[in-house]
C-alpha positions in Angstrom: 35.0 2.8 12.1 37.3 3.7 15.2 40.0 1.7 17.2 38.8 0.5 20.9 41.9 2.8 21.9 40.9 6.1 20.3 37.0 5.4 21.3 35.8 8.4 23.6 34.1 7.0 26.4 30.1 8.3 26.3 31.1 11.1 29.6 33.5 12.5 27.5 31.6 12.4 24.4 29.0 14.3 25.8 31.7 16.8 27.3 32.8 17.7 24.0 32.0 21.5 22.3 30.4 21.1 19.3 33.2 21.8 17.3 35.3 18.7 18.7 31.9 16.8 18.1 31.9 18.0 14.7 35.2 16.9 14.0 34.0 13.4 15.3 30.9 13.2 13.0 31.1 15.3 10.1 33.6 13.0 7.7 31.1 10.2 8.0 28.4 12.0 6.0 25.5 10.6 8.0 21.9 11.3 6.9 19.5 11.4 9.4 15.8 11.1 8.7 13.5 12.7 11.7 10.1 11.9 12.1 8.2 15.5 13.7 5.4 13.7 15.0 3.5 14.4 17.7 3.7 18.4 18.2 0.9 18.9 19.0 0.8 17.0 22.1 4.1 18.5 23.0 2.1 22.5 22.8 -0.4 21.3 24.4 1.3 19.7 27.2 3.9 22.6 27.1 1.6 25.7 27.0 -1.9 24.9 28.1 -3.0 24.5 31.7 -6.2 22.2 30.0 -7.2 21.1 27.1 -8.1 23.9 24.2 -11.8 25.2 24.5 -11.7 25.7 20.2 -9.2 25.9 17.4 -7.5 29.3 18.1 -4.5 27.9 19.7 -3.0 26.5 16.4 -1.9 30.1 15.0 0.7 30.3 18.2 1.3 26.7 17.7 2.3 26.8 14.0 5.3 29.7 15.1 6.5 27.5 17.9 6.9 24.8 15.6 8.8 27.1 13.0 11.1 28.7 16.1 11.6 25.5 17.4 12.8 23.8 13.5 15.3 26.4 13.2 16.9 25.7 16.7 16.7 21.7 15.7 18.7 22.3 12.4 20.8 24.5 14.0 21.5 21.2 16.5 22.1 19.0 14.1 24.4 21.0 12.0 26.5 22.0 15.0 27.0 18.2 15.6 28.3 17.4 12.2 25.1 15.8 10.8 25.6 16.0 7.0 22.3 15.3 5.1 18.8 15.6 7.5 15.7 14.5 5.7 12.1 16.2 7.4 9.4 14.2 5.8 6.5 16.9 5.8 3.9 15.6 4.2 2.2 12.1 2.8 -1.2 10.5 2.0 -1.7 9.9 5.9 -2.0 12.9 6.5 -5.4 13.6 4.8 -6.9 11.3 8.1 -6.2 14.8 10.1 -8.7 17.0 11.3 -9.3 19.4 8.6 -8.1 22.5 11.0 -4.8 20.7 11.8 -4.6 19.9 8.4 -4.9 23.7 7.2 -2.0 25.0 9.3 0.0 22.1 8.4 0.2 23.2 5.2 0.7 27.0 5.9 3.4 25.8 7.8 5.2 23.3 4.8 4.7 27.1 2.9 6.5 29.0 5.8 9.5 26.3 5.7 10.9 28.4 2.3 9.3 31.9 3.8 9.6 32.2 7.8 12.6 34.5 7.7 14.2 33.2 11.2 13.9 29.6 9.1 15.8 31.4 6.3 18.0 33.3 7.6 19.2 29.6 10.1 19.6 27.6 6.3 22.2 30.4 5.7 23.8 30.6 9.1 24.2 27.1 9.3 25.0 26.3 5.6 22.2 24.4 4.4 21.4 23.7 0.5 17.6 23.1 0.8 15.7 20.9 -1.4 12.3 18.9 -1.4 11.6 15.9 -3.1 8.6 13.7 -3.8 5.8 14.5 -6.5 4.4 17.4 -4.4 8.2 19.1 -4.5 7.7 21.1 -7.6 5.0 23.0 -6.0 7.5 24.2 -3.5 11.2 24.4 -5.3 10.4 27.8 -6.7 9.5 29.6 -3.2 12.1 27.7 -1.6 15.0 29.2 -4.6 13.6 32.9 -4.6 13.7 33.0 -0.8 17.3 31.6 -0.3 18.4 34.3 -3.4 16.7 36.4 -1.8 18.2 36.2 2.1 22.0 36.4 0.4 25.0 35.0 -1.3 25.2 31.0 -0.8 28.4 29.3 0.1 30.0 28.2 -2.8 29.4 24.1 -1.5 26.9 23.3 0.8 28.0 22.5 4.3 24.9 20.6 4.9 21.8 19.3 3.0 18.1 19.5 4.5 15.4 17.2 2.1 11.6 18.1 3.0 9.5 15.1 1.5 6.4 15.9 0.2 4.1 13.3 -1.5 1.0 13.5 -1.6 0.1 9.5 -2.2 2.5 6.4 -2.4 6.1 7.4 -3.3 6.1 4.4 -5.4 3.7 6.2 -7.7 6.1 9.0 -8.4 9.2 6.2 -8.5 6.7 4.8 -11.6 6.1 7.9 -13.7 9.9 8.4 -13.2 10.8 4.7 -14.5 8.5 5.4 -17.6 9.7 8.7 -18.5 13.6 7.5 -18.4 11.9 4.3 -20.5 10.6 6.1 -23.0 14.1 8.0 -23.7 16.7 5.4 -22.9 14.5 2.5 -24.4 15.7 0.2 -21.1 14.7 0.9 -17.4 16.8 3.1 -15.2 19.4 1.5 -13.0 19.2 1.5 -9.5 22.0 4.5 -9.1 20.2 6.2 -12.1 16.5 6.3 -10.5 18.1 7.4 -7.1 19.7 10.5 -9.0 16.7 11.4 -10.8 14.4 11.4 -7.8 16.8 13.4 -5.9 18.2 15.4 -9.0 21.8 14.1 -7.2 23.7 11.6 -7.9 25.7 11.6 -4.4 22.9 9.9 -2.4 23.7 7.3 0.1 21.3 5.0 2.0 19.8 6.5 5.2 22.2 6.0 8.3 19.7 6.7 11.2 16.0 7.5 11.9 14.7 9.4 14.7 11.0 8.2 15.2 8.4 9.5 17.7 6.8 7.0 20.7 6.6 3.8 18.7 9.7 1.9 16.7 8.1 2.3 13.2 9.5 3.6 9.1 6.4 4.5 8.2 7.4 7.2 5.6 9.9 8.5 7.5 12.7 6.3 5.6 13.0 8.6 2.1 12.3 6.6 -1.0 15.4 4.2 -2.5 17.5 5.4 0.6 16.6 2.6 2.8 18.2 -0.7 4.1 20.8 0.5 5.8 19.4 2.5 8.9 19.1 2.4 12.3 15.8 3.4 14.1 16.1 5.3 17.3 12.5 6.2 18.6 12.1 10.0 21.4 9.3 9.4 24.0 8.7 13.4 23.2 8.3 14.7 19.4 12.3 15.0 18.0 10.7 18.4 17.3 12.7 19.2 20.3 15.3 17.0 20.3 18.2 17.9 23.1 21.9 18.2 22.7 22.3 15.5 25.0 19.5 12.9 22.9 21.2 13.8 20.2 24.8 12.9 21.1 23.6 9.4 22.8 22.6 8.9 19.5 25.3 9.9 17.6 27.2 7.8 20.2 25.5 4.7 19.5 25.9 4.6 16.1 29.4 5.3 15.4 30.4 3.3 18.5 28.1 0.8 19.2 28.2 -1.6 15.9 28.0 -4.8 15.4 30.7 -6.3 13.6 29.3 -8.7 10.9 32.3 -10.4 10.8 32.4 -11.9 14.2 33.9 -15.7 14.6 31.8 -16.6 17.6 35.0 -19.2 18.4 36.7 -15.9 19.4 34.2 -14.6 22.2 35.2 -14.9 25.7 33.4 -17.2 28.3 32.5 -14.1 30.1 30.8 -12.6 26.6 28.8 -15.5 26.7 27.6 -16.0 30.0 26.5 -12.2 29.6 24.7 -13.0 26.7 22.9 -15.9 28.4 22.0 -14.0 31.6 20.4 -11.3 29.2 18.7 -13.5 26.8 17.2 -15.4 29.9 16.2 -12.6 31.8 14.0 -10.8 28.4 12.6 -14.0 27.3 9.2 -11.8 27.2 10.7 -8.4 26.7 9.5 -7.2 23.4 10.5 -3.5 22.3 7.5 -1.6 20.6 4.6 -1.9 22.8 2.2 0.7 24.0 -0.8 1.1 26.7 -3.6 2.8 25.9 -4.7 5.7 28.6 -7.7 7.1 28.2 -7.5 9.0 24.7 -3.6 9.0 24.5 -1.3 6.0 24.3 2.5 5.7 25.8 5.2 2.9 25.3 4.9 0.5 27.5 8.5 0.8 29.3 7.8 4.1 30.7 6.8 4.3 34.3 2.4 4.6 34.4 1.2 8.7 34.0 0.4 10.2 37.3 -3.0 9.9 38.1 -5.3 12.7 37.2 -6.4 12.9 41.0 -2.6 13.5 41.9 -2.3 16.8 39.7 -2.5 20.4 40.7 -6.2 22.1 39.8 -5.5 23.8 36.3 -7.0 26.8 34.7 -8.5 27.0 30.9 -6.1 28.7 28.5 -2.1 29.2 27.5 0.4 28.9 30.5 1.2 32.3 31.7 4.5 33.9 30.5 
């Protein structure tokens, strides 16, 4: 991908301007999917002094999430990410608390109506699309909102895909296969299926999945685009992904890839020694384990949460300010 002499150090990469990072990253046409989970637990930790007494906080929570999404999309585009995938609804969402599910549906509707988000789409050059069996419910509203906001660029600079599936995405895929076969009297090829599902023949496998709290794919890898993704996991919801975190991920993906064609006869003795020491030290290390503290689960490789007795007393309700 890069010659060693042309690879910037991580420290230098972090110091680059957005424009300089964009020039390095954008030519790779990266597709990045983000699982925007853990938003409520982030919200209550950030905005509340004590557990909420009712669900009235959800209205403010929804507005905060929409504002943060606009900031996230600006960050991703400014740093050269080409395709952004955001799964917004899956069959798992039906298990949510009924009030939380209601606000989730309001949030999905706001993706194609919130003025600040629409302005972000236009300003950053996003073409916004939906995929999945629920997509048809949102496409018309999105198209109308984007047209009302003003003329779009002749060729989008970035693509944003919202995934909305009411059940397993395979059910929708089977429907598309059946429809195609009825017309063409043969099953579709893989490329034809990708074009049918996304209405775009230029799609390629996902490059990066950014999950939350645990290492898992779940619905984060869009249908038919799996097989090449590299998975990263944040300890705080990806909704509030920072520039530092994003650049760490981009740097790792671009410059820390294994050489699949390596010949172990050509490695140095120091590399073999380092490998042996690493495996000896981590024989029982497992990535992805967790610990449960009362009602919440934490990754096991981070320090213990601060004991409740050591925290300052708090008052109920939203934090001031």
